[in-house]
C-alpha positions in Angstrom: 28.3 -74.4 127.7 25.4 -72.3 129.1 22.5 -73.9 130.9 20.2 -73.1 128.0 22.6 -74.8 125.5 22.8 -77.8 127.8 19.0 -78.0 128.0 18.7 -77.9 124.2 21.3 -80.5 123.8 19.6 -82.8 126.2 16.3 -82.2 124.6 17.6 -83.4 121.3 18.6 -86.7 122.9 15.3 -87.1 124.7 12.9 -89.2 122.8 10.0 -89.1 125.2 7.3 -91.7 125.4 6.7 -93.8 122.3 3.5 -95.8 123.2 0.0 -94.3 123.5 0.0 -95.5 127.1 3.2 -93.7 127.9 2.0 -90.6 126.2 -1.2 -90.7 128.2 0.7 -91.0 131.4 3.1 -88.0 130.8 0.2 -85.9 129.5 -1.0 -85.5 133.1 2.4 -84.9 134.7 1.7 -81.2 135.3 -1.8 -81.7 136.6 -1.7 -81.5 140.4 -5.0 -79.9 141.4 -6.7 -78.9 138.1 -6.6 -75.1 138.6 -4.6 -74.6 135.5 -5.6 -77.6 133.6 -5.9 -77.0 129.8 -9.0 -79.2 129.8 -11.8 -77.4 131.7 -13.2 -80.7 133.0 -10.9 -83.0 135.0 -11.4 -86.5 136.1 -14.4 -86.8 138.4 -16.2 -83.6 137.3 -19.5 -83.6 135.5 -19.4 -82.4 131.9 -23.1 -81.5 132.0 -22.4 -79.1 134.9 -19.9 -77.0 132.8 -22.3 -77.1 129.9 -25.0 -75.7 132.2 -22.7 -73.0 133.5 -21.7 -72.0 129.9 -25.4 -71.8 128.9 -26.2 -69.6 131.9 -23.2 -67.3 131.1 -24.3 -67.1 127.5 -27.9 -66.2 128.6 -26.7 -63.7 131.2 -24.0 -62.0 129.1 -25.6 -62.3 125.6 -22.5 -62.2 123.4 -22.8 -61.1 119.8 -20.2 -62.4 117.4 -17.2 -64.7 117.7 -15.0 -62.5 119.8 -17.7 -62.0 122.5 -18.5 -65.7 122.5 -14.9 -66.6 122.9 -14.7 -64.2 125.9 -17.8 -65.8 127.5 -16.3 -69.2 127.0 -13.2 -68.0 128.7 -15.2 -66.6 131.5 -17.0 -69.9 131.9 -13.8 -71.8 132.1 -12.3 -69.4 134.6 -15.4 -69.5 136.8 -15.3 -73.3 136.7 -11.7 -73.3 137.8 -12.5 -70.8 140.6 -15.2 -73.1 141.9 -12.7 -76.0 141.7 -10.1 -74.1 143.7 -12.8 -73.3 146.3 -13.8 -77.0 146.5 -10.2 -78.1 146.8 -9.6 -75.6 149.7 -12.8 -76.8 151.5 -12.0 -80.4 151.0 -8.4 -80.0 152.1 -9.5 -78.4 155.3 -12.3 -80.9 155.9 -9.9 -83.8 155.4 -7.6 -82.4 158.1 -10.6 -81.6 160.4 -12.9 -84.5 159.8 -13.0 -85.5 163.5 -13.5 -82.0 164.8 -16.8 -80.7 166.1 -18.1 -77.5 164.6 -16.8 -75.2 167.5 -13.3 -76.8 167.1 -13.3 -76.8 163.3 -12.0 -73.2 162.9 -9.1 -73.8 165.4 -8.3 -77.1 163.6 -8.4 -75.3 160.2 -5.9 -72.7 161.4 -3.7 -75.5 162.8 -3.9 -77.4 159.5 -2.9 -74.3 157.6 0.1 -73.8 159.9 1.2 -77.4 159.5 4.3 -77.7 157.3 3.3 -79.0 153.8 -0.4 -78.3 154.3 0.1 -74.6 154.9 2.3 -74.4 151.8 -0.3 -76.2 149.8 -3.1 -73.9 151.0 -1.0 -70.8 150.3 -0.3 -72.0 146.8 -4.0 -72.8 146.3 -5.0 -69.3 147.4 -2.4 -67.8 145.0 -4.0 -69.8 142.2 -7.4 -68.7 143.2 -6.3 -65.0 143.2 -4.8 -65.4 139.8 -7.9 -67.0 138.4 -10.1 -64.3 140.0 -8.0 -61.5 138.5 -8.1 -63.2 135.1 -11.9 -63.6 135.4 -12.5 -59.9 136.1 -10.0 -58.8 133.4 -11.9 -60.9 130.8 -15.3 -59.7 132.1 -14.2 -56.1 131.9 -12.9 -56.5 128.4 -16.2 -58.1 127.3 -18.1 -55.2 128.9 -15.9 -52.7 127.0 -16.4 -54.5 123.7 -20.2 -54.7 124.2 -20.4 -51.0 125.1 -18.4 -50.1 122.0 -20.7 -52.3 119.9 -23.7 -50.5 121.3 -22.2 -47.1 120.7 -21.7 -46.3 124.3 -18.8 -44.5 125.8 -16.0 -46.9 126.5 -13.9 -46.3 129.6 -10.3 -47.4 129.1 -9.0 -50.1 131.4 -7.4 -48.7 134.6 -4.0 -50.0 135.3 -2.1 -49.2 138.4 1.7 -49.8 138.6 2.5 -50.4 142.2 5.9 -50.8 143.6 6.6 -51.6 147.2 10.0 -50.8 148.5 11.3 -51.6 152.0 12.3 -48.5 154.0 15.7 -49.0 155.5 17.2 -47.1 158.5 19.3 -45.1 156.2 16.2 -43.8 154.6 
């Protein structure tokens, strides 16, 4: 039996949580830091702040039609998550450096990043931040292309670079 077949067989037997309380508990199993939360707002965040951010994005980007509005909503959510990742990084470093004076804070931050566990967490957080940033600009550029097309302006196709990095061995 292959691993996939085994997983499907086990999934059939799995019944999952039955009670509303159990379902509520497992619904947050994948939420570690909120960077990829399906809900834009996570516990402890202000819903009014995301509403203000969305309103400012709508004012700034002036979408016309459903598609443009959806893209602005997506931009708002991505921007919110980027801010969350930045806060998480700052708070993580501050927790590890709370006793440091300002001159020692940078050295302590580098020490915290190099500490096993903390360094991995910071590295993962930076990867998430990079993915969110790339997604943000991809959506922004698509919105700009759609708006330019709607206005009858020349639309520049997206530029995609296929980059491969190969190690160079001694045999060359």
